[in-house]
CHARMM internal coordinates of N, CA and C (Angstrom, degrees):
IC EDIT
DIST 1 N 1 CA 1.4727
DIST 1 CA 1 C 1.6261
ANGL 1 N 1 CA 1 C 111.72
DIST 1 C 2 N 1.3691
ANGL 1 CA 1 C 2 N 112.21
DIHE 1 N 1 CA 1 C 2 N -42.32
DIST 2 N 2 CA 1.5005
ANGL 1 C 2 N 2 CA 116.07
DIHE 1 CA 1 C 2 N 2 CA -179.44
DIST 2 CA 2 C 1.5321
ANGL 2 N 2 CA 2 C 109.03
DIHE 1 C 2 N 2 CA 2 C -58.17
DIST 2 C 3 N 1.2141
ANGL 2 CA 2 C 3 N 123.56
DIHE 2 N 2 CA 2 C 3 N -40.61
DIST 3 N 3 CA 1.4927
ANGL 2 C 3 N 3 CA 120.95
DIHE 2 CA 2 C 3 N 3 CA -176.81
DIST 3 CA 3 C 1.5280
ANGL 3 N 3 CA 3 C 111.53
DIHE 2 C 3 N 3 CA 3 C -65.90
DIST 3 C 4 N 1.3245
ANGL 3 CA 3 C 4 N 115.08
DIHE 3 N 3 CA 3 C 4 N -36.13
DIST 4 N 4 CA 1.4559
ANGL 3 C 4 N 4 CA 117.88
DIHE 3 CA 3 C 4 N 4 CA 178.87
DIST 4 CA 4 C 1.5540
ANGL 4 N 4 CA 4 C 110.40
DIHE 3 C 4 N 4 CA 4 C -65.63
DIST 4 C 5 N 1.2863
ANGL 4 CA 4 C 5 N 121.35
DIHE 4 N 4 CA 4 C 5 N -33.99
DIST 5 N 5 CA 1.5043
ANGL 4 C 5 N 5 CA 119.94
DIHE 4 CA 4 C 5 N 5 CA 173.62
DIST 5 CA 5 C 1.4609
ANGL 5 N 5 CA 5 C 110.44
DIHE 4 C 5 N 5 CA 5 C -68.27
DIST 5 C 6 N 1.2862
ANGL 5 CA 5 C 6 N 119.92
DIHE 5 N 5 CA 5 C 6 N -38.54
DIST 6 N 6 CA 1.5052
ANGL 5 C 6 N 6 CA 122.32
DIHE 5 CA 5 C 6 N 6 CA 176.96
DIST 6 CA 6 C 1.5313
ANGL 6 N 6 CA 6 C 110.80
DIHE 5 C 6 N 6 CA 6 C -62.86
DIST 6 C 7 N 1.3184
ANGL 6 CA 6 C 7 N 117.51
DIHE 6 N 6 CA 6 C 7 N -45.11
DIST 7 N 7 CA 1.4273
ANGL 6 C 7 N 7 CA 122.06
DIHE 6 CA 6 C 7 N 7 CA -179.44
DIST 7 CA 7 C 1.4762
ANGL 7 N 7 CA 7 C 110.32
DIHE 6 C 7 N 7 CA 7 C -64.39
DIST 7 C 8 N 1.2322
ANGL 7 CA 7 C 8 N 121.81
DIHE 7 N 7 CA 7 C 8 N -26.38
DIST 8 N 8 CA 1.5250
ANGL 7 C 8 N 8 CA 124.48
DIHE 7 CA 7 C 8 N 8 CA -176.36
DIST 8 CA 8 C 1.5411
ANGL 8 N 8 CA 8 C 109.65
DIHE 7 C 8 N 8 CA 8 C -103.47
DIST 8 C 9 N 1.2436
ANGL 8 CA 8 C 9 N 119.65
DIHE 8 N 8 CA 8 C 9 N 8.92
DIST 9 N 9 CA 1.5120
ANGL 8 C 9 N 9 CA 122.78
DIHE 8 CA 8 C 9 N 9 CA -179.62
DIST 9 CA 9 C 1.5350
ANGL 9 N 9 CA 9 C 107.74
DIHE 8 C 9 N 9 CA 9 C -63.26
DIST 9 C 10 N 1.3143
ANGL 9 CA 9 C 10 N 119.07
DIHE 9 N 9 CA 9 C 10 N 134.98
DIST 10 N 10 CA 1.4946
ANGL 9 C 10 N 10 CA 122.96
DIHE 9 CA 9 C 10 N 10 CA 175.34
DIST 10 CA 10 C 1.5324
ANGL 10 N 10 CA 10 C 111.55
DIHE 9 C 10 N 10 CA 10 C -63.99
DIST 10 C 11 N 1.2462
ANGL 10 CA 10 C 11 N 118.67
DIHE 10 N 10 CA 10 C 11 N 156.56
DIST 11 N 11 CA 1.4782
ANGL 10 C 11 N 11 CA 124.91
DIHE 10 CA 10 C 11 N 11 CA 172.24
DIST 11 CA 11 C 1.5238
ANGL 11 N 11 CA 11 C 109.35
DIHE 10 C 11 N 11 CA 11 C -88.65
DIST 11 C 12 N 1.2753
ANGL 11 CA 11 C 12 N 117.93
DIHE 11 N 11 CA 11 C 12 N 130.33
DIST 12 N 12 CA 1.4331
ANGL 11 C 12 N 12 CA 121.85
DIHE 11 CA 11 C 12 N 12 CA 178.13
DIST 12 CA 12 C 1.5366
ANGL 12 N 12 CA 12 C 104.72
DIHE 11 C 12 N 12 CA 12 C -118.51
DIST 12 C 13 N 1.3439
ANGL 12 CA 12 C 13 N 116.13
DIHE 12 N 12 CA 12 C 13 N 107.88
DIST 13 N 13 CA 1.4133
ANGL 12 C 13 N 13 CA 121.01
DIHE 12 CA 12 C 13 N 13 CA 172.64
DIST 13 CA 13 C 1.4783
ANGL 13 N 13 CA 13 C 116.34
DIHE 12 C 13 N 13 CA 13 C -61.85
DIST 13 C 14 N 1.3419
ANGL 13 CA 13 C 14 N 119.19
DIHE 13 N 13 CA 13 C 14 N 135.32
DIST 14 N 14 CA 1.5086
ANGL 13 C 14 N 14 CA 123.74
DIHE 13 CA 13 C 14 N 14 CA 177.96
DIST 14 CA 14 C 1.4647
ANGL 14 N 14 CA 14 C 108.76
DIHE 13 C 14 N 14 CA 14 C 103.14
DIST 14 C 15 N 1.3097
ANGL 14 CA 14 C 15 N 122.12
DIHE 14 N 14 CA 14 C 15 N -10.94
DIST 15 N 15 CA 1.4867
ANGL 14 C 15 N 15 CA 121.71
DIHE 14 CA 14 C 15 N 15 CA -179.12
DIST 15 CA 15 C 1.4910
ANGL 15 N 15 CA 15 C 114.14
DIHE 14 C 15 N 15 CA 15 C -103.39
DIST 15 C 16 N 1.2931
ANGL 15 CA 15 C 16 N 116.28
DIHE 15 N 15 CA 15 C 16 N 16.68
DIST 16 N 16 CA 1.5214
ANGL 15 C 16 N 16 CA 120.55
DIHE 15 CA 15 C 16 N 16 CA -177.84
DIST 16 CA 16 C 1.5041
ANGL 16 N 16 CA 16 C 106.25
DIHE 15 C 16 N 16 CA 16 C -68.35
DIST 16 C 17 N 1.2671
ANGL 16 CA 16 C 17 N 120.29
DIHE 16 N 16 CA 16 C 17 N -41.31
DIST 17 N 17 CA 1.4924
ANGL 16 C 17 N 17 CA 122.57
DIHE 16 CA 16 C 17 N 17 CA -175.54
DIST 17 CA 17 C 1.5216
ANGL 17 N 17 CA 17 C 112.35
DIHE 16 C 17 N 17 CA 17 C -85.78
DIST 17 C 18 N 1.3091
ANGL 17 CA 17 C 18 N 118.66
DIHE 17 N 17 CA 17 C 18 N 2.67
DIST 18 N 18 CA 1.5036
ANGL 17 C 18 N 18 CA 117.42
DIHE 17 CA 17 C 18 N 18 CA -176.93
DIST 18 CA 18 C 1.4843
ANGL 18 N 18 CA 18 C 106.93
DIHE 17 C 18 N 18 CA 18 C -69.64
DIST 18 C 19 N 1.2988
ANGL 18 CA 18 C 19 N 115.84
DIHE 18 N 18 CA 18 C 19 N 141.13
DIST 19 N 19 CA 1.4032
ANGL 18 C 19 N 19 CA 121.05
DIHE 18 CA 18 C 19 N 19 CA 179.20
DIST 19 CA 19 C 1.4792
ANGL 19 N 19 CA 19 C 109.18
DIHE 18 C 19 N 19 CA 19 C -150.19
DIST 19 C 20 N 1.3568
ANGL 19 CA 19 C 20 N 113.01
DIHE 19 N 19 CA 19 C 20 N 166.23
DIST 20 N 20 CA 1.4267
ANGL 19 C 20 N 20 CA 117.80
DIHE 19 CA 19 C 20 N 20 CA 177.86
DIST 20 CA 20 C 1.4059
ANGL 20 N 20 CA 20 C 113.73
DIHE 19 C 20 N 20 CA 20 C -86.33
DIST 20 C 21 N 1.3900
ANGL 20 CA 20 C 21 N 118.20
DIHE 20 N 20 CA 20 C 21 N 151.27
DIST 21 N 21 CA 1.4272
ANGL 20 C 21 N 21 CA 120.27
DIHE 20 CA 20 C 21 N 21 CA 179.99
DIST 21 CA 21 C 1.5057
ANGL 21 N 21 CA 21 C 111.48
DIHE 20 C 21 N 21 CA 21 C -60.38
DIST 21 C 22 N 1.3088
ANGL 21 CA 21 C 22 N 111.02
DIHE 21 N 21 CA 21 C 22 N 131.07
DIST 22 N 22 CA 1.5089
ANGL 21 C 22 N 22 CA 114.70
DIHE 21 CA 21 C 22 N 22 CA -174.82
DIST 22 CA 22 C 1.5490
ANGL 22 N 22 CA 22 C 105.05
DIHE 21 C 22 N 22 CA 22 C -114.19
DIST 22 C 23 N 1.3913
ANGL 22 CA 22 C 23 N 111.78
DIHE 22 N 22 CA 22 C 23 N 134.93
DIST 23 N 23 CA 1.4020
ANGL 22 C 23 N 23 CA 121.54
DIHE 22 CA 22 C 23 N 23 CA 173.72
DIST 23 CA 23 C 1.4948
ANGL 23 N 23 CA 23 C 109.80
DIHE 22 C 23 N 23 CA 23 C -94.13
DIST 23 C 24 N 1.3643
ANGL 23 CA 23 C 24 N 114.63
DIHE 23 N 23 CA 23 C 24 N 121.03
DIST 24 N 24 CA 1.4033
ANGL 23 C 24 N 24 CA 122.33
DIHE 23 CA 23 C 24 N 24 CA -170.59
DIST 24 CA 24 C 1.5633
ANGL 24 N 24 CA 24 C 106.32
DIHE 23 C 24 N 24 CA 24 C -86.29
DIST 24 C 25 N 1.2827
ANGL 24 CA 24 C 25 N 117.88
DIHE 24 N 24 CA 24 C 25 N 131.46
DIST 25 N 25 CA 1.4350
ANGL 24 C 25 N 25 CA 127.85
DIHE 24 CA 24 C 25 N 25 CA 172.11
DIST 25 CA 25 C 1.4620
ANGL 25 N 25 CA 25 C 110.01
DIHE 24 C 25 N 25 CA 25 C -59.91
DIST 25 C 26 N 1.3822
ANGL 25 CA 25 C 26 N 122.78
DIHE 25 N 25 CA 25 C 26 N 123.92
DIST 26 N 26 CA 1.4026
ANGL 25 C 26 N 26 CA 120.03
DIHE 25 CA 25 C 26 N 26 CA -174.66
DIST 26 CA 26 C 1.5256
ANGL 26 N 26 CA 26 C 113.01
DIHE 25 C 26 N 26 CA 26 C -70.85
DIST 26 C 27 N 1.3038
ANGL 26 CA 26 C 27 N 119.36
DIHE 26 N 26 CA 26 C 27 N -25.68
DIST 27 N 27 CA 1.4732
ANGL 26 C 27 N 27 CA 126.51
DIHE 26 CA 26 C 27 N 27 CA 175.40
DIST 27 CA 27 C 1.6401
ANGL 27 N 27 CA 27 C 107.45
DIHE 26 C 27 N 27 CA 27 C -68.33
DIST 27 C 28 N 1.3556
ANGL 27 CA 27 C 28 N 117.10
DIHE 27 N 27 CA 27 C 28 N -39.68
DIST 28 N 28 CA 1.4523
ANGL 27 C 28 N 28 CA 119.71
DIHE 27 CA 27 C 28 N 28 CA 179.71
DIST 28 CA 28 C 1.5217
ANGL 28 N 28 CA 28 C 108.54
DIHE 27 C 28 N 28 CA 28 C -66.83
DIST 28 C 29 N 1.4003
ANGL 28 CA 28 C 29 N 115.97
DIHE 28 N 28 CA 28 C 29 N -42.88
DIST 29 N 29 CA 1.4435
ANGL 28 C 29 N 29 CA 119.47
DIHE 28 CA 28 C 29 N 29 CA -173.96
DIST 29 CA 29 C 1.5079
ANGL 29 N 29 CA 29 C 106.79
DIHE 28 C 29 N 29 CA 29 C -65.72
DIST 29 C 30 N 1.3611
ANGL 29 CA 29 C 30 N 120.60
DIHE 29 N 29 CA 29 C 30 N -40.92
DIST 30 N 30 CA 1.4876
ANGL 29 C 30 N 30 CA 123.28
DIHE 29 CA 29 C 30 N 30 CA 174.48
DIST 30 CA 30 C 1.4738
ANGL 30 N 30 CA 30 C 113.30
DIHE 29 C 30 N 30 CA 30 C -58.95
DIST 30 C 31 N 1.2181
ANGL 30 CA 30 C 31 N 116.33
DIHE 30 N 30 CA 30 C 31 N -43.38
DIST 31 N 31 CA 1.5564
ANGL 30 C 31 N 31 CA 124.00
DIHE 30 CA 30 C 31 N 31 CA 178.01
DIST 31 CA 31 C 1.6091
ANGL 31 N 31 CA 31 C 110.12
DIHE 30 C 31 N 31 CA 31 C -61.79
DIST 31 C 32 N 1.3141
ANGL 31 CA 31 C 32 N 115.20
DIHE 31 N 31 CA 31 C 32 N -47.94
DIST 32 N 32 CA 1.3959
ANGL 31 C 32 N 32 CA 119.18
DIHE 31 CA 31 C 32 N 32 CA -179.23
DIST 32 CA 32 C 1.5306
ANGL 32 N 32 CA 32 C 108.58
DIHE 31 C 32 N 32 CA 32 C -63.45
DIST 32 C 33 N 1.3634
ANGL 32 CA 32 C 33 N 122.34
DIHE 32 N 32 CA 32 C 33 N -41.69
DIST 33 N 33 CA 1.4087
ANGL 32 C 33 N 33 CA 127.72
DIHE 32 CA 32 C 33 N 33 CA -179.75
DIST 33 CA 33 C 1.6229
ANGL 33 N 33 CA 33 C 106.16
DIHE 32 C 33 N 33 CA 33 C -62.42
DIST 33 C 34 N 1.2909
ANGL 33 CA 33 C 34 N 115.24
DIHE 33 N 33 CA 33 C 34 N -44.84
DIST 34 N 34 CA 1.5374
ANGL 33 C 34 N 34 CA 120.39
DIHE 33 CA 33 C 34 N 34 CA 177.62
DIST 34 CA 34 C 1.5444
ANGL 34 N 34 CA 34 C 112.23
DIHE 33 C 34 N 34 CA 34 C -58.13
DIST 34 C 35 N 1.2982
ANGL 34 CA 34 C 35 N 114.62
DIHE 34 N 34 CA 34 C 35 N -44.19
DIST 35 N 35 CA 1.4222
ANGL 34 C 35 N 35 CA 118.31
DIHE 34 CA 34 C 35 N 35 CA -178.70
DIST 35 CA 35 C 1.5399
ANGL 35 N 35 CA 35 C 114.38
DIHE 34 C 35 N 35 CA 35 C -66.16
DIST 35 C 36 N 1.3877
ANGL 35 CA 35 C 36 N 113.31
DIHE 35 N 35 CA 35 C 36 N -38.77
DIST 36 N 36 CA 1.3936
ANGL 35 C 36 N 36 CA 117.98
DIHE 35 CA 35 C 36 N 36 CA 178.91
DIST 36 CA 36 C 1.5349
ANGL 36 N 36 CA 36 C 109.50
DIHE 35 C 36 N 36 CA 36 C -64.30
DIST 36 C 37 N 1.3890
ANGL 36 CA 36 C 37 N 116.41
DIHE 36 N 36 CA 36 C 37 N -46.85
DIST 37 N 37 CA 1.3730
ANGL 36 C 37 N 37 CA 124.02
DIHE 36 CA 36 C 37 N 37 CA -178.79
DIST 37 CA 37 C 1.6912
ANGL 37 N 37 CA 37 C 108.02
DIHE 36 C 37 N 37 CA 37 C -58.02
DIST 37 C 38 N 1.2576
ANGL 37 CA 37 C 38 N 113.12
DIHE 37 N 37 CA 37 C 38 N -45.80
DIST 38 N 38 CA 1.4498
ANGL 37 C 38 N 38 CA 119.07
DIHE 37 CA 37 C 38 N 38 CA -175.27
DIST 38 CA 38 C 1.5533
ANGL 38 N 38 CA 38 C 111.30
DIHE 37 C 38 N 38 CA 38 C -64.98
DIST 38 C 39 N 1.2889
ANGL 38 CA 38 C 39 N 115.38
DIHE 38 N 38 CA 38 C 39 N -35.67
DIST 39 N 39 CA 1.4861
ANGL 38 C 39 N 39 CA 126.05
DIHE 38 CA 38 C 39 N 39 CA 177.58
DIST 39 CA 39 C 1.6022
ANGL 39 N 39 CA 39 C 109.47
DIHE 38 C 39 N 39 CA 39 C -63.02
DIST 39 C 40 N 1.2772
ANGL 39 CA 39 C 40 N 112.99
DIHE 39 N 39 CA 39 C 40 N -36.85
DIST 40 N 40 CA 1.4398
ANGL 39 C 40 N 40 CA 117.94
DIHE 39 CA 39 C 40 N 40 CA -176.43
DIST 40 CA 40 C 1.5474
ANGL 40 N 40 CA 40 C 107.71
DIHE 39 C 40 N 40 CA 40 C -73.32
DIST 40 C 41 N 1.3596
ANGL 40 CA 40 C 41 N 117.51
DIHE 40 N 40 CA 40 C 41 N -39.13
DIST 41 N 41 CA 1.3637
ANGL 40 C 41 N 41 CA 121.86
DIHE 40 CA 40 C 41 N 41 CA 174.13
DIST 41 CA 41 C 1.5251
ANGL 41 N 41 CA 41 C 113.41
DIHE 40 C 41 N 41 CA 41 C -59.11
DIST 41 C 42 N 1.2688
ANGL 41 CA 41 C 42 N 114.04
DIHE 41 N 41 CA 41 C 42 N -49.04
DIST 42 N 42 CA 1.5040
ANGL 41 C 42 N 42 CA 120.39
DIHE 41 CA 41 C 42 N 42 CA -178.68
DIST 42 CA 42 C 1.5580
ANGL 42 N 42 CA 42 C 111.20
DIHE 41 C 42 N 42 CA 42 C -63.16
DIST 42 C 43 N 1.3481
ANGL 42 CA 42 C 43 N 117.99
DIHE 42 N 42 CA 42 C 43 N -41.41
DIST 43 N 43 CA 1.4275
ANGL 42 C 43 N 43 CA 119.27
DIHE 42 CA 42 C 43 N 43 CA 171.34
DIST 43 CA 43 C 1.4625
ANGL 43 N 43 CA 43 C 117.23
DIHE 42 C 43 N 43 CA 43 C -60.87
DIST 43 C 44 N 1.3961
ANGL 43 CA 43 C 44 N 115.76
DIHE 43 N 43 CA 43 C 44 N -38.16
DIST 44 N 44 CA 1.4377
ANGL 43 C 44 N 44 CA 116.63
DIHE 43 CA 43 C 44 N 44 CA 177.19
DIST 44 CA 44 C 1.6044
ANGL 44 N 44 CA 44 C 112.65
DIHE 43 C 44 N 44 CA 44 C -67.49
DIST 44 C 45 N 1.3739
ANGL 44 CA 44 C 45 N 114.73
DIHE 44 N 44 CA 44 C 45 N -39.44
DIST 45 N 45 CA 1.4110
ANGL 44 C 45 N 45 CA 120.56
DIHE 44 CA 44 C 45 N 45 CA 176.91
DIST 45 CA 45 C 1.5471
ANGL 45 N 45 CA 45 C 113.92
DIHE 44 C 45 N 45 CA 45 C -60.40
DIST 45 C 46 N 1.3145
ANGL 45 CA 45 C 46 N 114.79
DIHE 45 N 45 CA 45 C 46 N -36.62
DIST 46 N 46 CA 1.4713
ANGL 45 C 46 N 46 CA 121.70
DIHE 45 CA 45 C 46 N 46 CA 179.96
DIST 46 CA 46 C 1.5977
ANGL 46 N 46 CA 46 C 105.65
DIHE 45 C 46 N 46 CA 46 C -69.10
DIST 46 C 47 N 1.2270
ANGL 46 CA 46 C 47 N 118.51
DIHE 46 N 46 CA 46 C 47 N -44.98
DIST 47 N 47 CA 1.4703
ANGL 46 C 47 N 47 CA 119.28
DIHE 46 CA 46 C 47 N 47 CA 179.12
DIST 47 CA 47 C 1.5443
ANGL 47 N 47 CA 47 C 112.10
DIHE 46 C 47 N 47 CA 47 C -63.19
DIST 47 C 48 N 1.3114
ANGL 47 CA 47 C 48 N 116.69
DIHE 47 N 47 CA 47 C 48 N -37.70
DIST 48 N 48 CA 1.5349
ANGL 47 C 48 N 48 CA 118.69
DIHE 47 CA 47 C 48 N 48 CA 177.22
DIST 48 CA 48 C 1.5331
ANGL 48 N 48 CA 48 C 107.75
DIHE 47 C 48 N 48 CA 48 C -65.74
DIST 48 C 49 N 1.3437
ANGL 48 CA 48 C 49 N 121.13
DIHE 48 N 48 CA 48 C 49 N -41.49
DIST 49 N 49 CA 1.3860
ANGL 48 C 49 N 49 CA 125.85
DIHE 48 CA 48 C 49 N 49 CA -179.79
DIST 49 CA 49 C 1.5186
ANGL 49 N 49 CA 49 C 110.55
DIHE 48 C 49 N 49 CA 49 C -63.62
DIST 49 C 50 N 1.3128
ANGL 49 CA 49 C 50 N 119.92
DIHE 49 N 49 CA 49 C 50 N -45.75
DIST 50 N 50 CA 1.4286
ANGL 49 C 50 N 50 CA 123.30
DIHE 49 CA 49 C 50 N 50 CA 175.28
DIST 50 CA 50 C 1.5328
ANGL 50 N 50 CA 50 C 110.29
DIHE 49 C 50 N 50 CA 50 C -61.44
DIST 50 C 51 N 1.2571
ANGL 50 CA 50 C 51 N 117.51
DIHE 50 N 50 CA 50 C 51 N -41.74
DIST 51 N 51 CA 1.5460
ANGL 50 C 51 N 51 CA 119.91
DIHE 50 CA 50 C 51 N 51 CA -179.70
DIST 51 CA 51 C 1.5005
ANGL 51 N 51 CA 51 C 109.24
DIHE 50 C 51 N 51 CA 51 C -62.51
DIST 51 C 52 N 1.2718
ANGL 51 CA 51 C 52 N 116.23
DIHE 51 N 51 CA 51 C 52 N -49.87
DIST 52 N 52 CA 1.5538
ANGL 51 C 52 N 52 CA 119.61
DIHE 51 CA 51 C 52 N 52 CA -179.66
DIST 52 CA 52 C 1.5151
ANGL 52 N 52 CA 52 C 109.44
DIHE 51 C 52 N 52 CA 52 C -64.96
DIST 52 C 53 N 1.2812
ANGL 52 CA 52 C 53 N 120.30
DIHE 52 N 52 CA 52 C 53 N -36.40
DIST 53 N 53 CA 1.3928
ANGL 52 C 53 N 53 CA 120.69
DIHE 52 CA 52 C 53 N 53 CA 179.13
DIST 53 CA 53 C 1.5385
ANGL 53 N 53 CA 53 C 112.99
DIHE 52 C 53 N 53 CA 53 C -69.20
DIST 53 C 54 N 1.2496
ANGL 53 CA 53 C 54 N 120.14
DIHE 53 N 53 CA 53 C 54 N -38.13
DIST 54 N 54 CA 1.4550
ANGL 53 C 54 N 54 CA 125.27
DIHE 53 CA 53 C 54 N 54 CA 175.46
DIST 54 CA 54 C 1.4870
ANGL 54 N 54 CA 54 C 110.35
DIHE 53 C 54 N 54 CA 54 C -64.94
DIST 54 C 55 N 1.4132
ANGL 54 CA 54 C 55 N 120.12
DIHE 54 N 54 CA 54 C 55 N -35.58
DIST 55 N 55 CA 1.4090
ANGL 54 C 55 N 55 CA 123.96
DIHE 54 CA 54 C 55 N 55 CA -178.82
DIST 55 CA 55 C 1.5771
ANGL 55 N 55 CA 55 C 111.30
DIHE 54 C 55 N 55 CA 55 C -70.16
DIST 55 C 56 N 1.2966
ANGL 55 CA 55 C 56 N 113.49
DIHE 55 N 55 CA 55 C 56 N -37.85
DIST 56 N 56 CA 1.4474
ANGL 55 C 56 N 56 CA 120.50
DIHE 55 CA 55 C 56 N 56 CA 177.88
DIST 56 CA 56 C 1.6701
ANGL 56 N 56 CA 56 C 110.06
DIHE 55 C 56 N 56 CA 56 C -62.62
DIST 56 C 57 N 1.3211
ANGL 56 CA 56 C 57 N 114.42
DIHE 56 N 56 CA 56 C 57 N -40.55
DIST 57 N 57 CA 1.4271
ANGL 56 C 57 N 57 CA 120.43
DIHE 56 CA 56 C 57 N 57 CA -177.25
DIST 57 CA 57 C 1.5120
ANGL 57 N 57 CA 57 C 111.72
DIHE 56 C 57 N 57 CA 57 C -69.95
DIST 57 C 58 N 1.4138
ANGL 57 CA 57 C 58 N 113.09
DIHE 57 N 57 CA 57 C 58 N -35.17
DIST 58 N 58 CA 1.5019
ANGL 57 C 58 N 58 CA 112.90
DIHE 57 CA 57 C 58 N 58 CA 179.56
DIST 58 CA 58 C 1.5135
ANGL 58 N 58 CA 58 C 112.17
DIHE 57 C 58 N 58 CA 58 C -76.64
DIST 58 C 59 N 1.3296
ANGL 58 CA 58 C 59 N 120.42
DIHE 58 N 58 CA 58 C 59 N -26.14
DIST 59 N 59 CA 1.4611
ANGL 58 C 59 N 59 CA 123.19
DIHE 58 CA 58 C 59 N 59 CA 178.83
DIST 59 CA 59 C 1.5987
ANGL 59 N 59 CA 59 C 108.60
DIHE 58 C 59 N 59 CA 59 C -75.68
DIST 59 C 60 N 1.3420
ANGL 59 CA 59 C 60 N 120.41
DIHE 59 N 59 CA 59 C 60 N -26.38
DIST 60 N 60 CA 1.4088
ANGL 59 C 60 N 60 CA 119.88
DIHE 59 CA 59 C 60 N 60 CA 177.69
DIST 60 CA 60 C 1.4671
ANGL 60 N 60 CA 60 C 120.53
DIHE 59 C 60 N 60 CA 60 C -69.34
END
COOR INIT
IC SEED 1 N 1 CA 1 C
IC BUILD
């Protein structure tokens, strides 16, 4: 009987994004912060390498 009630539940626009309050794991939050910081360092290193590579091409 429960599944029949769910099948017949009316649609309520605007509630698609409704969610329950989520408690974030502190360890996962720290890991996400570390990954974000690491990504910034990698992008900076890539830009430095591109800059140095462009300088070598101009000198040649």
